[in-house]
N, CA and C atoms of all chains as a GROMACS GRO file, in nm:
protein
  657
    1LYS      N    1   1.810   7.524  19.905
    1LYS     CA    2   1.745   7.413  19.977
    1LYS      C    3   1.855   7.320  20.028
    2ALA      N    4   1.828   7.251  20.139
    2ALA     CA    5   1.926   7.158  20.194
    2ALA      C    6   1.940   7.040  20.100
    3GLY      N    7   2.066   6.989  20.090
    3GLY     CA    8   2.091   6.874  20.005
    3GLY      C    9   2.069   6.745  20.081
    4VAL      N   10   2.126   6.640  20.028
    4VAL     CA   11   2.120   6.509  20.091
    4VAL      C   12   2.234   6.502  20.193
    5THR      N   13   2.202   6.467  20.315
    5THR     CA   14   2.300   6.467  20.422
    5THR      C   15   2.331   6.324  20.465
    6GLN      N   16   2.460   6.291  20.460
    6GLN     CA   17   2.503   6.159  20.504
    6GLN      C   18   2.593   6.174  20.626
    7THR      N   19   2.570   6.091  20.724
    7THR     CA   20   2.656   6.090  20.841
    7THR      C   21   2.688   5.948  20.881
    8PRO      N   22   2.808   5.924  20.937
    8PRO     CA   23   2.918   6.020  20.944
    8PRO      C   24   2.989   6.033  20.810
    9ARG      N   25   3.083   6.121  20.795
    9ARG     CA   26   3.160   6.135  20.671
    9ARG      C   27   3.269   6.029  20.661
   10TYR      N   28   3.330   6.000  20.775
   10TYR     CA   29   3.437   5.901  20.778
   10TYR      C   30   3.414   5.808  20.897
   11LEU      N   31   3.456   5.684  20.878
   11LEU     CA   32   3.435   5.584  20.982
   11LEU      C   33   3.543   5.477  20.969
   12ILE      N   34   3.601   5.440  21.084
   12ILE     CA   35   3.696   5.328  21.086
   12ILE      C   36   3.640   5.222  21.179
   13LYS      N   37   3.629   5.101  21.128
   13LYS     CA   38   3.575   4.990  21.206
   13LYS      C   39   3.670   4.871  21.197
   14THR      N   40   3.653   4.779  21.289
   14THR     CA   41   3.733   4.658  21.292
   14THR      C   42   3.654   4.543  21.230
   15ARG      N   43   3.725   4.452  21.167
   15ARG     CA   44   3.660   4.332  21.111
   15ARG      C   45   3.571   4.266  21.214
   16GLY      N   46   3.454   4.224  21.174
   16GLY     CA   47   3.361   4.157  21.262
   16GLY      C   48   3.260   4.250  21.329
   17GLN      N   49   3.293   4.378  21.333
   17GLN     CA   50   3.198   4.473  21.392
   17GLN      C   51   3.083   4.499  21.295
   18GLN      N   52   2.986   4.575  21.342
   18GLN     CA   53   2.879   4.619  21.254
   18GLN      C   54   2.879   4.773  21.249
   19VAL      N   55   2.815   4.825  21.146
   19VAL     CA   56   2.814   4.970  21.129
   19VAL      C   57   2.677   5.014  21.077
   20THR      N   58   2.636   5.132  21.118
   20THR     CA   59   2.512   5.192  21.068
   20THR      C   60   2.542   5.328  21.010
   21LEU      N   61   2.500   5.349  20.887
   21LEU     CA   62   2.518   5.476  20.818
   21LEU      C   63   2.381   5.542  20.801
   22SER      N   64   2.381   5.675  20.803
   22SER     CA   65   2.255   5.748  20.796
   22SER      C   66   2.249   5.839  20.674
   23CYS      N   67   2.129   5.855  20.621
   23CYS     CA   68   2.107   5.940  20.503
   23CYS      C   69   1.977   6.016  20.522
   24SER      N   70   1.985   6.149  20.517
   24SER     CA   71   1.864   6.232  20.522
   24SER      C   72   1.841   6.291  20.384
   25PRO      N   73   1.730   6.257  20.319
   25PRO     CA   74   1.707   6.304  20.183
   25PRO      C   75   1.660   6.450  20.181
   26ILE      N   76   1.652   6.502  20.062
   26ILE     CA   77   1.595   6.635  20.043
   26ILE      C   78   1.448   6.630  20.085
   27SER      N   79   1.404   6.736  20.151
   27SER     CA   80   1.266   6.741  20.196
   27SER      C   81   1.171   6.719  20.079
   28GLY      N   82   1.077   6.627  20.098
   28GLY     CA   83   0.979   6.599  19.992
   28GLY      C   84   1.017   6.483  19.903
   29HIS      N   85   1.142   6.438  19.910
   29HIS     CA   86   1.184   6.322  19.832
   29HIS      C   87   1.154   6.196  19.912
   30ARG      N   88   1.079   6.105  19.852
   30ARG     CA   89   1.040   5.985  19.925
   30ARG      C   90   1.124   5.863  19.891
   31SER      N   91   1.203   5.874  19.786
   31SER     CA   92   1.288   5.762  19.745
   31SER      C   93   1.431   5.787  19.788
   32VAL      N   94   1.490   5.685  19.852
   32VAL     CA   95   1.632   5.691  19.890
   32VAL      C   96   1.698   5.563  19.841
   33SER      N   97   1.810   5.579  19.773
   33SER     CA   98   1.884   5.462  19.726
   33SER      C   99   2.027   5.469  19.778
   34TRP      N  100   2.088   5.352  19.791
   34TRP     CA  101   2.224   5.340  19.846
   34TRP      C  102   2.315   5.272  19.745
   35TYR      N  103   2.441   5.315  19.746
   35TYR     CA  104   2.540   5.264  19.651
   35TYR      C  105   2.673   5.244  19.723
   36GLN      N  106   2.750   5.147  19.673
   36GLN     CA  107   2.886   5.124  19.722
   36GLN      C  108   2.983   5.154  19.609
   37GLN      N  109   3.088   5.225  19.640
   37GLN     CA  110   3.191   5.252  19.539
   37GLN      C  111   3.327   5.209  19.591
   38THR      N  112   3.392   5.120  19.517
   38THR     CA  113   3.527   5.074  19.548
   38THR      C  114   3.613   5.090  19.425
   39PRO      N  115   3.746   5.101  19.445
   39PRO     CA  116   3.834   5.114  19.328
   39PRO      C  117   3.825   4.993  19.235
   40GLY      N  118   3.803   4.876  19.291
   40GLY     CA  119   3.801   4.756  19.208
   40GLY      C  120   3.670   4.732  19.136
   41GLN      N  121   3.560   4.755  19.202
   41GLN     CA  122   3.428   4.723  19.146
   41GLN      C  123   3.352   4.846  19.094
   42GLY      N  124   3.403   4.964  19.122
   42GLY     CA  125   3.333   5.084  19.080
   42GLY      C  126   3.206   5.105  19.163
   43LEU      N  127   3.109   5.169  19.102
   43LEU     CA  128   2.982   5.195  19.169
   43LEU      C  129   2.890   5.075  19.155
   44GLN      N  130   2.827   5.037  19.266
   44GLN     CA  131   2.731   4.928  19.263
   44GLN      C  132   2.608   4.966  19.344
   45PHE      N  133   2.494   4.927  19.292
   45PHE     CA  134   2.367   4.957  19.357
   45PHE      C  135   2.343   4.860  19.473
   46LEU      N  136   2.306   4.916  19.589
   46LEU     CA  137   2.276   4.833  19.706
   46LEU      C  138   2.127   4.807  19.721
   47PHE      N  139   2.051   4.913  19.744
   47PHE     CA  140   1.906   4.900  19.754
   47PHE      C  141   1.839   5.037  19.744
   48GLU      N  142   1.708   5.030  19.726
   48GLU     CA  143   1.627   5.151  19.716
   48GLU      C  144   1.506   5.137  19.806
   49TYR      N  145   1.475   5.245  19.875
   49TYR     CA  146   1.357   5.249  19.962
   49TYR      C  147   1.263   5.358  19.914
   50PHE      N  148   1.136   5.329  19.926
   50PHE     CA  149   1.032   5.426  19.891
   50PHE      C  150   0.919   5.409  19.991
   51SER      N  151   0.884   5.518  20.056
   51SER     CA  152   0.776   5.515  20.156
   51SER      C  153   0.792   5.398  20.252
   52GLU      N  154   0.911   5.386  20.309
   52GLU     CA  155   0.944   5.290  20.415
   52GLU      C  156   0.951   5.146  20.366
   53THR      N  157   0.942   5.122  20.236
   53THR     CA  158   0.945   4.986  20.182
   53THR      C  159   1.066   4.971  20.090
   54GLN      N  160   1.135   4.858  20.104
   54GLN     CA  161   1.244   4.831  20.011
   54GLN      C  162   1.185   4.796  19.876
   55ARG      N  163   1.217   4.873  19.777
   55ARG     CA  164   1.155   4.854  19.645
   55ARG      C  165   1.244   4.770  19.554
   56ASN      N  166   1.374   4.792  19.564
   56ASN     CA  167   1.469   4.719  19.480
   56ASN      C  168   1.593   4.684  19.561
   57LYS      N  169   1.661   4.578  19.519
   57LYS     CA  170   1.780   4.536  19.591
   57LYS      C  171   1.884   4.489  19.491
   58GLY      N  172   2.008   4.529  19.513
   58GLY     CA  173   2.119   4.484  19.429
   58GLY      C  174   2.171   4.350  19.478
   59ASN      N  175   2.280   4.307  19.416
   59ASN     CA  176   2.335   4.175  19.443
   59ASN      C  177   2.440   4.181  19.553
   60PHE      N  178   2.395   4.199  19.674
   60PHE     CA  179   2.483   4.204  19.790
   60PHE      C  180   2.436   4.101  19.892
   61PRO      N  181   2.530   4.051  19.976
   61PRO     CA  182   2.489   3.951  20.076
   61PRO      C  183   2.396   4.011  20.181
   62GLY      N  184   2.333   3.921  20.255
   62GLY     CA  185   2.236   3.963  20.356
   62GLY      C  186   2.295   4.044  20.469
   63ARG      N  187   2.430   4.050  20.476
   63ARG     CA  188   2.492   4.133  20.580
   63ARG      C  189   2.462   4.283  20.558
   64PHE      N  190   2.424   4.314  20.438
   64PHE     CA  191   2.389   4.453  20.404
   64PHE      C  192   2.237   4.467  20.413
   65SER      N  193   2.193   4.555  20.496
   65SER     CA  194   2.050   4.577  20.511
   65SER      C  195   2.023   4.726  20.527
   66GLY      N  196   1.897   4.759  20.517
   66GLY     CA  197   1.862   4.900  20.532
   66GLY      C  198   1.721   4.915  20.580
   67ARG      N  199   1.686   5.038  20.606
   67ARG     CA  200   1.547   5.069  20.639
   67ARG      C  201   1.522   5.217  20.612
   68GLN      N  202   1.395   5.250  20.604
   68GLN     CA  203   1.356   5.388  20.585
   68GLN      C  204   1.248   5.423  20.685
   69PHE      N  205   1.259   5.540  20.742
   69PHE     CA  206   1.166   5.584  20.844
   69PHE      C  207   1.053   5.668  20.782
   70SER      N  208   0.953   5.698  20.863
   70SER     CA  209   0.837   5.771  20.812
   70SER      C  210   0.873   5.912  20.763
   71ASN      N  211   0.984   5.968  20.811
   71ASN     CA  212   1.026   6.101  20.764
   71ASN      C  213   1.119   6.091  20.643
   72SER      N  214   1.128   5.972  20.585
   72SER     CA  215   1.208   5.939  20.466
   72SER      C  216   1.357   5.923  20.494
   73ARG      N  217   1.402   5.955  20.613
   73ARG     CA  218   1.542   5.928  20.646
   73ARG      C  219   1.568   5.779  20.635
   74SER      N  220   1.688   5.745  20.593
   74SER     CA  221   1.720   5.604  20.573
   74SER      C  222   1.850   5.570  20.645
   75GLU      N  223   1.861   5.447  20.686
   75GLU     CA  224   1.984   5.394  20.742
   75GLU      C  225   2.021   5.267  20.668
   76MET      N  226   2.151   5.245  20.654
   76MET     CA  227   2.195   5.115  20.608
   76MET      C  228   2.288   5.055  20.713
   77ASN      N  229   2.282   4.926  20.725
   77ASN     CA  230   2.357   4.854  20.826
   77ASN      C  231   2.440   4.746  20.758
   78VAL      N  232   2.564   4.735  20.801
   78VAL     CA  233   2.647   4.624  20.754
   78VAL      C  234   2.694   4.549  20.877
   79SER      N  235   2.662   4.421  20.883
   79SER     CA  236   2.702   4.341  20.998
   79SER      C  237   2.825   4.258  20.963
   80THR      N  238   2.894   4.211  21.065
   80THR     CA  239   3.010   4.125  21.048
   80THR      C  240   3.102   4.179  20.938
   81LEU      N  241   3.153   4.298  20.962
   81LEU     CA  242   3.232   4.367  20.860
   81LEU      C  243   3.352   4.286  20.814
   82GLU      N  244   3.377   4.295  20.683
   82GLU     CA  245   3.494   4.233  20.622
   82GLU      C  246   3.583   4.344  20.563
   83LEU      N  247   3.710   4.311  20.543
   83LEU     CA  248   3.803   4.410  20.488
   83LEU      C  249   3.751   4.464  20.354
   84GLY      N  250   3.689   4.376  20.276
   84GLY     CA  251   3.638   4.415  20.144
   84GLY      C  252   3.520   4.510  20.148
   85ASP      N  253   3.466   4.535  20.268
   85ASP     CA  254   3.355   4.630  20.280
   85ASP      C  255   3.405   4.774  20.284
   86SER      N  256   3.536   4.791  20.291
   86SER     CA  257   3.593   4.926  20.288
   86SER      C  258   3.556   4.991  20.155
   87ALA      N  259   3.490   5.104  20.164
   87ALA     CA  260   3.437   5.167  20.043
   87ALA      C  261   3.380   5.304  20.076
   88LEU      N  262   3.344   5.374  19.971
   88LEU     CA  263   3.264   5.496  19.984
   88LEU      C  264   3.118   5.456  19.967
   89TYR      N  265   3.036   5.486  20.064
   89TYR     CA  266   2.894   5.453  20.058
   89TYR      C  267   2.816   5.582  20.031
   90LEU      N  268   2.743   5.581  19.924
   90LEU     CA  269   2.669   5.699  19.880
   90LEU      C  270   2.520   5.672  19.888
   91CYS      N  271   2.447   5.773  19.924
   91CYS     CA  272   2.302   5.762  19.910
   91CYS      C  273   2.253   5.875  19.819
   92ALA      N  274   2.138   5.853  19.763
   92ALA     CA  275   2.079   5.953  19.674
   92ALA      C  276   1.929   5.958  19.699
   93SER      N  277   1.874   6.076  19.689
   93SER     CA  278   1.728   6.087  19.698
   93SER      C  279   1.673   6.128  19.562
   94TYR      N  280   1.548   6.093  19.540
   94TYR     CA  281   1.488   6.108  19.408
   94TYR      C  282   1.345   6.155  19.423
   95ARG      N  283   1.308   6.252  19.340
   95ARG     CA  284   1.169   6.297  19.343
   95ARG      C  285   1.095   6.252  19.217
   96ASP      N  286   1.144   6.293  19.102
   96ASP     CA  287   1.083   6.251  18.976
   96ASP      C  288   1.183   6.270  18.862
   97SER      N  289   1.146   6.231  18.744
   97SER     CA  290   1.241   6.231  18.632
   97SER      C  291   1.284   6.372  18.593
   98ASP      N  292   1.206   6.471  18.625
   98ASP     CA  293   1.247   6.609  18.592
   98ASP      C  294   1.363   6.653  18.680
   99TYR      N  295   1.368   6.606  18.801
   99TYR     CA  296   1.472   6.647  18.895
   99TYR      C  297   1.585   6.544  18.906
  100GLY      N  298   1.555   6.419  18.874
  100GLY     CA  299   1.659   6.316  18.880
  100GLY      C  300   1.705   6.288  19.023
  101TYR      N  301   1.825   6.236  19.034
  101TYR     CA  302   1.881   6.196  19.162
  101TYR      C  303   1.970   6.308  19.218
  102THR      N  304   1.969   6.321  19.350
  102THR     CA  305   2.063   6.409  19.420
  102THR      C  306   2.141   6.324  19.517
  103PHE      N  307   2.273   6.328  19.502
  103PHE     CA  308   2.359   6.244  19.584
  103PHE      C  309   2.411   6.318  19.706
  104GLY      N  310   2.431   6.242  19.813
  104GLY     CA  311   2.501   6.293  19.928
  104GLY      C  312   2.651   6.288  19.905
  105SER      N  313   2.727   6.339  20.001
  105SER     CA  314   2.874   6.343  19.988
  105SER      C  315   2.938   6.209  20.020
  106GLY      N  316   2.860   6.119  20.079
  106GLY     CA  317   2.912   5.985  20.104
  106GLY      C  318   2.970   5.967  20.243
  107THR      N  319   2.978   5.842  20.282
  107THR     CA  320   3.048   5.800  20.404
  107THR      C  321   3.161   5.709  20.361
  108ARG      N  322   3.282   5.749  20.399
  108ARG     CA  323   3.397   5.663  20.364
  108ARG      C  324   3.424   5.570  20.482
  109LEU      N  325   3.401   5.442  20.459
  109LEU     CA  326   3.418   5.339  20.561
  109LEU      C  327   3.549   5.266  20.537
  110THR      N  328   3.628   5.256  20.642
  110THR     CA  329   3.752   5.178  20.637
  110THR      C  330   3.741   5.068  20.740
  111VAL      N  331   3.760   4.944  20.696
  111VAL     CA  332   3.757   4.829  20.785
  111VAL      C  333   3.899   4.779  20.801
  112VAL      N  334   3.943   4.771  20.927
  112VAL     CA  335   4.083   4.730  20.953
  112VAL      C  336   4.087   4.599  21.033
  113LYS      N  337   3.153   4.047  17.975
  113LYS     CA  338   3.136   4.182  17.920
  113LYS      C  339   3.041   4.260  18.010
  114ASN      N  340   3.081   4.385  18.047
  114ASN     CA  341   2.994   4.466  18.129
  114ASN      C  342   2.869   4.505  18.052
  115GLU      N  343   2.761   4.521  18.128
  115GLU     CA  344   2.635   4.560  18.065
  115GLU      C  345   2.636   4.706  18.023
  116VAL      N  346   2.723   4.785  18.084
  116VAL     CA  347   2.735   4.927  18.048
  116VAL      C  348   2.882   4.954  18.016
  117GLU      N  349   2.907   4.991  17.894
  117GLU     CA  350   3.044   5.016  17.849
  117GLU      C  351   3.060   5.163  17.814
  118GLN      N  352   3.166   5.223  17.864
  118GLN     CA  353   3.194   5.362  17.831
  118GLN      C  354   3.324   5.372  17.754
  119SER      N  355   3.330   5.473  17.668
  119SER     CA  356   3.456   5.503  17.599
  119SER      C  357   3.466   5.652  17.574
  120PRO      N  358   3.588   5.707  17.579
  120PRO     CA  359   3.710   5.638  17.619
  120PRO      C  360   3.718   5.625  17.771
  121GLN      N  361   3.818   5.552  17.819
  121GLN     CA  362   3.839   5.541  17.964
  121GLN      C  363   3.901   5.669  18.018
  122ASN      N  364   3.992   5.723  17.940
  122ASN     CA  365   4.060   5.846  17.977
  122ASN      C  366   4.060   5.942  17.859
  123LEU      N  367   4.049   6.069  17.888
  123LEU     CA  368   4.041   6.169  17.782
  123LEU      C  369   4.108   6.296  17.830
  124THR      N  370   4.203   6.345  17.753
  124THR     CA  371   4.268   6.472  17.783
  124THR      C  372   4.238   6.569  17.671
  125ALA      N  373   4.194   6.688  17.706
  125ALA     CA  374   4.157   6.787  17.605
  125ALA      C  375   4.216   6.923  17.642
  126GLN      N  376   4.226   7.006  17.543
  126GLN     CA  377   4.267   7.145  17.567
  126GLN      C  378   4.141   7.229  17.592
  127GLU      N  379   4.158   7.331  17.675
  127GLU     CA  380   4.045   7.419  17.703
  127GLU      C  381   3.983   7.469  17.573
  128GLY      N  382   3.852   7.465  17.567
  128GLY     CA  383   3.780   7.513  17.450
  128GLY      C  384   3.739   7.403  17.353
  129GLU      N  385   3.797   7.285  17.367
  129GLU     CA  386   3.764   7.177  17.275
  129GLU      C  387   3.624   7.121  17.300
  130PHE      N  388   3.569   7.063  17.195
  130PHE     CA  389   3.440   6.992  17.202
  130PHE      C  390   3.470   6.847  17.241
  131ILE      N  391   3.399   6.798  17.343
  131ILE     CA  392   3.427   6.665  17.397
  131ILE      C  393   3.306   6.575  17.383
  132THR      N  394   3.331   6.451  17.350
  132THR     CA  395   3.224   6.350  17.343
  132THR      C  396   3.265   6.227  17.422
  133ILE      N  397   3.177   6.183  17.509
  133ILE     CA  398   3.193   6.058  17.584
  133ILE      C  399   3.078   5.966  17.544
  134ASN      N  400   3.111   5.841  17.517
  134ASN     CA  401   3.010   5.747  17.468
  134ASN      C  402   2.976   5.640  17.570
  135CYS      N  403   2.853   5.592  17.561
  135CYS     CA  404   2.805   5.488  17.651
  135CYS      C  405   2.718   5.392  17.572
  136SER      N  406   2.751   5.264  17.580
  136SER     CA  407   2.669   5.160  17.517
  136SER      C  408   2.621   5.064  17.625
  137TYR      N  409   2.500   5.014  17.609
  137TYR     CA  410   2.446   4.923  17.710
  137TYR      C  411   2.380   4.805  17.640
  138SER      N  412   2.366   4.696  17.713
  138SER     CA  413   2.319   4.572  17.649
  138SER      C  414   2.190   4.519  17.710
  139VAL      N  415   2.130   4.596  17.801
  139VAL     CA  416   2.007   4.551  17.868
  139VAL      C  417   1.895   4.648  17.836
  140GLY      N  418   1.772   4.601  17.857
  140GLY     CA  419   1.658   4.691  17.844
  140GLY      C  420   1.658   4.788  17.960
  141ILE      N  421   1.632   4.914  17.932
  141ILE     CA  422   1.642   5.014  18.036
  141ILE      C  423   1.514   5.097  18.044
  142SER      N  424   1.492   5.155  18.159
  142SER     CA  425   1.384   5.252  18.174
  142SER      C  426   1.438   5.395  18.169
  143ALA      N  427   1.566   5.411  18.200
  143ALA     CA  428   1.628   5.544  18.194
  143ALA      C  429   1.779   5.529  18.193
  144LEU      N  430   1.844   5.632  18.140
  144LEU     CA  431   1.991   5.638  18.141
  144LEU      C  432   2.033   5.766  18.212
  145HIS      N  433   2.139   5.754  18.289
  145HIS     CA  434   2.186   5.867  18.369
  145HIS      C  435   2.330   5.900  18.334
  146TRP      N  436   2.360   6.028  18.335
  146TRP     CA  437   2.498   6.073  18.328
  146TRP      C  438   2.531   6.142  18.460
  147LEU      N  439   2.641   6.096  18.521
  147LEU     CA  440   2.683   6.147  18.651
  147LEU      C  441   2.822   6.207  18.638
  148GLN      N  442   2.852   6.304  18.723
  148GLN     CA  443   2.984   6.365  18.727
  148GLN      C  444   3.040   6.348  18.868
  149GLN      N  445   3.163   6.299  18.877
  149GLN     CA  446   3.224   6.280  19.008
  149GLN      C  447   3.359   6.351  19.012
  150HIS      N  448   3.370   6.445  19.106
  150HIS     CA  449   3.494   6.518  19.124
  150HIS      C  450   3.581   6.448  19.227
  151PRO      N  451   3.712   6.477  19.228
  151PRO     CA  452   3.799   6.422  19.332
  151PRO      C  453   3.741   6.451  19.469
  152GLY      N  454   3.747   6.353  19.560
  152GLY     CA  455   3.683   6.370  19.689
  152GLY      C  456   3.553   6.293  19.697
  153GLY      N  457   3.500   6.255  19.582
  153GLY     CA  458   3.389   6.160  19.581
  153GLY      C  459   3.251   6.214  19.549
  154GLY      N  460   3.229   6.345  19.562
  154GLY     CA  461   3.094   6.396  19.541
  154GLY      C  462   3.042   6.369  19.402
  155ILE      N  463   2.919   6.320  19.392
  155ILE     CA  464   2.858   6.288  19.263
  155ILE      C  465   2.744   6.385  19.236
  156VAL      N  466   2.742   6.435  19.113
  156VAL     CA  467   2.633   6.522  19.068
  156VAL      C  468   2.563   6.451  18.952
  157SER      N  469   2.431   6.445  18.959
  157SER     CA  470   2.354   6.389  18.849
  157SER      C  471   2.337   6.497  18.743
  158LEU      N  472   2.389   6.471  18.623
  158LEU     CA  473   2.383   6.570  18.516
  158LEU      C  474   2.253   6.557  18.436
  159PHE      N  475   2.222   6.435  18.395
  159PHE     CA  476   2.105   6.412  18.313
  159PHE      C  477   2.040   6.278  18.348
  160MET      N  478   1.911   6.274  18.327
  160MET     CA  479   1.835   6.148  18.331
  160MET      C  480   1.753   6.147  18.203
  161LEU      N  481   1.776   6.044  18.120
  161LEU     CA  482   1.717   6.042  17.986
  161LEU      C  483   1.641   5.913  17.965
  162SER      N  484   1.528   5.920  17.897
  162SER     CA  485   1.465   5.797  17.848
  162SER      C  486   1.449   5.800  17.697
  163SER      N  487   1.466   5.917  17.638
  163SER     CA  488   1.461   5.928  17.492
  163SER      C  489   1.516   6.063  17.450
  164GLY      N  490   1.558   6.073  17.324
  164GLY     CA  491   1.590   6.202  17.265
  164GLY      C  492   1.716   6.269  17.317
  165LYS      N  493   1.703   6.393  17.356
  165LYS     CA  494   1.818   6.478  17.383
  165LYS      C  495   1.782   6.576  17.493
  166LYS      N  496   1.881   6.605  17.578
  166LYS     CA  497   1.862   6.709  17.678
  166LYS      C  498   1.985   6.799  17.678
  167LYS      N  499   1.964   6.926  17.712
  167LYS     CA  500   2.074   7.022  17.713
  167LYS      C  501   2.068   7.101  17.842
  168HIS      N  502   2.185   7.122  17.901
  168HIS     CA  503   2.194   7.205  18.020
  168HIS      C  504   2.324   7.282  18.012
  169GLY      N  505   2.313   7.411  17.980
  169GLY     CA  506   2.434   7.490  17.966
  169GLY      C  507   2.520   7.439  17.853
  170ARG      N  508   2.646   7.407  17.884
  170ARG     CA  509   2.738   7.357  17.781
  170ARG      C  510   2.730   7.206  17.764
  171LEU      N  511   2.646   7.141  17.838
  171LEU     CA  512   2.636   6.996  17.833
  171LEU      C  513   2.512   6.952  17.754
  172ILE      N  514   2.533   6.851  17.669
  172ILE     CA  515   2.425   6.794  17.590
  172ILE      C  516   2.433   6.643  17.604
  173ALA      N  517   2.319   6.579  17.628
  173ALA     CA  518   2.314   6.433  17.634
  173ALA      C  519   2.211   6.384  17.534
  174THR      N  520   2.249   6.278  17.463
  174THR     CA  521   2.158   6.219  17.365
  174THR      C  522   2.148   6.070  17.392
  175ILE      N  523   2.038   6.012  17.350
  175ILE     CA  524   2.022   5.868  17.364
  175ILE      C  525   1.951   5.813  17.241
  176ASN      N  526   1.999   5.699  17.192
  176ASN     CA  527   1.936   5.628  17.082
  176ASN      C  528   1.894   5.492  17.137
  177ILE      N  529   1.765   5.479  17.164
  177ILE     CA  530   1.714   5.358  17.229
  177ILE      C  531   1.732   5.235  17.139
  178GLN      N  532   1.710   5.252  17.010
  178GLN     CA  533   1.722   5.138  16.918
  178GLN      C  534   1.865   5.084  16.914
  179GLU      N  535   1.962   5.176  16.916
  179GLU     CA  536   2.102   5.134  16.909
  179GLU      C  537   2.162   5.111  17.047
  180LYS      N  538   2.086   5.138  17.153
  180LYS     CA  539   2.133   5.122  17.291
  180LYS      C  540   2.264   5.199  17.311
  181HIS      N  541   2.258   5.326  17.281
  181HIS     CA  542   2.378   5.410  17.285
  181HIS      C  543   2.341   5.550  17.330
  182SER      N  544   2.429   5.608  17.410
  182SER     CA  545   2.411   5.745  17.454
  182SER      C  546   2.545   5.818  17.444
  183SER      N  547   2.538   5.947  17.423
  183SER     CA  548   2.657   6.030  17.421
  183SER      C  549   2.638   6.150  17.512
  184LEU      N  550   2.748   6.190  17.574
  184LEU     CA  551   2.753   6.314  17.652
  184LEU      C  552   2.851   6.406  17.582
  185HIS      N  553   2.805   6.525  17.546
  185HIS     CA  554   2.890   6.622  17.479
  185HIS      C  555   2.912   6.741  17.572
  186ILE      N  556   3.035   6.791  17.570
  186ILE     CA  557   3.068   6.914  17.642
  186ILE      C  558   3.122   7.012  17.540
  187THR      N  559   3.054   7.124  17.525
  187THR     CA  560   3.102   7.227  17.432
  187THR      C  561   3.189   7.326  17.509
  188ALA      N  562   3.287   7.384  17.438
  188ALA     CA  563   3.376   7.486  17.497
  188ALA      C  564   3.427   7.439  17.633
  189SER      N  565   3.496   7.326  17.635
  189SER     CA  566   3.539   7.266  17.761
  189SER      C  567   3.629   7.361  17.841
  190HIS      N  568   3.624   7.342  17.972
  190HIS     CA  569   3.695   7.429  18.067
  190HIS      C  570   3.765   7.340  18.169
  191PRO      N  571   3.877   7.385  18.226
  191PRO     CA  572   3.944   7.302  18.327
  191PRO      C  573   3.852   7.258  18.441
  192ARG      N  574   3.751   7.336  18.475
  192ARG     CA  575   3.661   7.294  18.584
  192ARG      C  576   3.572   7.176  18.542
  193ASP      N  577   3.572   7.141  18.414
  193ASP     CA  578   3.498   7.022  18.369
  193ASP      C  579   3.576   6.894  18.400
  194SER      N  580   3.701   6.907  18.443
  194SER     CA  581   3.782   6.789  18.475
  194SER      C  582   3.717   6.711  18.587
  195ALA      N  583   3.687   6.585  18.560
  195ALA     CA  584   3.614   6.501  18.654
  195ALA      C  585   3.603   6.362  18.592
  196VAL      N  586   3.543   6.271  18.666
  196VAL     CA  587   3.507   6.141  18.610
  196VAL      C  588   3.359   6.146  18.573
  197TYR      N  589   3.328   6.106  18.451
  197TYR     CA  590   3.190   6.104  18.404
  197TYR      C  591   3.143   5.959  18.396
  198ILE      N  592   3.032   5.932  18.461
  198ILE     CA  593   2.983   5.795  18.474
  198ILE      C  594   2.847   5.784  18.408
  199CYS      N  595   2.834   5.681  18.326
  199CYS     CA  596   2.705   5.648  18.264
  199CYS      C  597   2.641   5.537  18.347
  200ALA      N  598   2.513   5.548  18.374
  200ALA     CA  599   2.442   5.446  18.450
  200ALA      C  600   2.306   5.423  18.386
  201VAL      N  601   2.256   5.300  18.398
  201VAL     CA  602   2.123   5.270  18.344
  201VAL      C  603   2.035   5.213  18.453
  202SER      N  604   1.910   5.253  18.451
  202SER     CA  605   1.808   5.193  18.538
  202SER      C  606   1.750   5.075  18.461
  203ALA      N  607   1.771   4.955  18.515
  203ALA     CA  608   1.730   4.834  18.444
  203ALA      C  609   1.691   4.727  18.544
  204ASN      N  610   1.580   4.659  18.516
  204ASN     CA  611   1.540   4.546  18.600
  204ASN      C  612   1.540   4.581  18.748
  205ASN      N  613   1.485   4.695  18.779
  205ASN     CA  614   1.468   4.738  18.918
  205ASN      C  615   1.599   4.762  18.992
  206ASP      N  616   1.709   4.777  18.922
  206ASP     CA  617   1.828   4.828  18.988
  206ASP      C  618   1.903   4.921  18.893
  207MET      N  619   2.021   4.962  18.932
  207MET     CA  620   2.098   5.054  18.851
  207MET      C  621   2.234   4.992  18.825
  208ARG      N  622   2.276   4.994  18.700
  208ARG     CA  623   2.407   4.941  18.661
  208ARG      C  624   2.492   5.055  18.610
  209PHE      N  625   2.620   5.050  18.644
  209PHE     CA  626   2.710   5.162  18.617
  209PHE      C  627   2.821   5.124  18.520
  210GLY      N  628   2.860   5.220  18.438
  210GLY     CA  629   2.982   5.207  18.361
  210GLY      C  630   3.102   5.234  18.450
  211ALA      N  631   3.220   5.207  18.398
  211ALA     CA  632   3.343   5.222  18.476
  211ALA      C  633   3.388   5.368  18.485
  212GLY      N  634   3.328   5.454  18.404
  212GLY     CA  635   3.363   5.595  18.411
  212GLY      C  636   3.464   5.637  18.307
  213THR      N  637   3.460   5.763  18.271
  213THR     CA  638   3.558   5.826  18.181
  213THR      C  639   3.624   5.939  18.257
  214ARG      N  640   3.755   5.930  18.270
  214ARG     CA  641   3.829   6.036  18.341
  214ARG      C  642   3.867   6.144  18.242
  215LEU      N  643   3.810   6.262  18.258
  215LEU     CA  644   3.835   6.375  18.169
  215LEU      C  645   3.927   6.476  18.236
  216THR      N  646   4.031   6.514  18.167
  216THR     CA  647   4.121   6.620  18.212
  216THR      C  648   4.121   6.728  18.105
  217VAL      N  649   4.087   6.848  18.143
  217VAL     CA  650   4.090   6.960  18.050
  217VAL      C  651   4.203   7.053  18.091
  218LYS      N  652   4.298   7.071  18.002
  218LYS     CA  653   4.416   7.153  18.032
  218LYS      C  654   4.395   7.297  17.984
  219PRO      N  655   4.442   7.393  18.064
  219PRO     CA  656   4.426   7.534  18.024
  219PRO      C  657   4.519   7.570  17.908
   0.00000   0.00000   0.00000
């Protein structure tokens, strides 16, 4: 079966720009969650979407936003990029506790 | 103090050894997760636990809810087990992560 697909894999942006990352979950998975991983802070939870609704949100500024479409695909957007936003952004899709989470390969964002 | 603490931070073992990684947490949780991350960033979810014990191949995960503690065991370790192992908890509608344990298994 197809896994979780994240695009693009790598991205270089300039400070002040905005960026949109995409995540396509496993077919049939309605929950998509996003995470940021940096060497200094480790993994941190950004937000979770279920059936097009944001269900949970981590402690990130409003510059970080997301949405989920009716086909369960999700996008996250970061506006007014800062150097500290350079990170690996991971998404995961979830069906139920028997299957747990399946992670995508991530998008590595570099802000210069 | 982090809400999710892992030990040890780094672990080097010889092939075939039995390995234990520990995770303690200080918040109420709905589930605990063990994740494996290889160089390059890919993360694999190994276990999702809310009670008791789960086994998958050479990997065993246990959780003690009363003591707020979980362990990940690897039997007959192999160099391909070398990775970072991350403990995470689902709590208060988000997920909190430990800093990870870097495991190196030498042939």
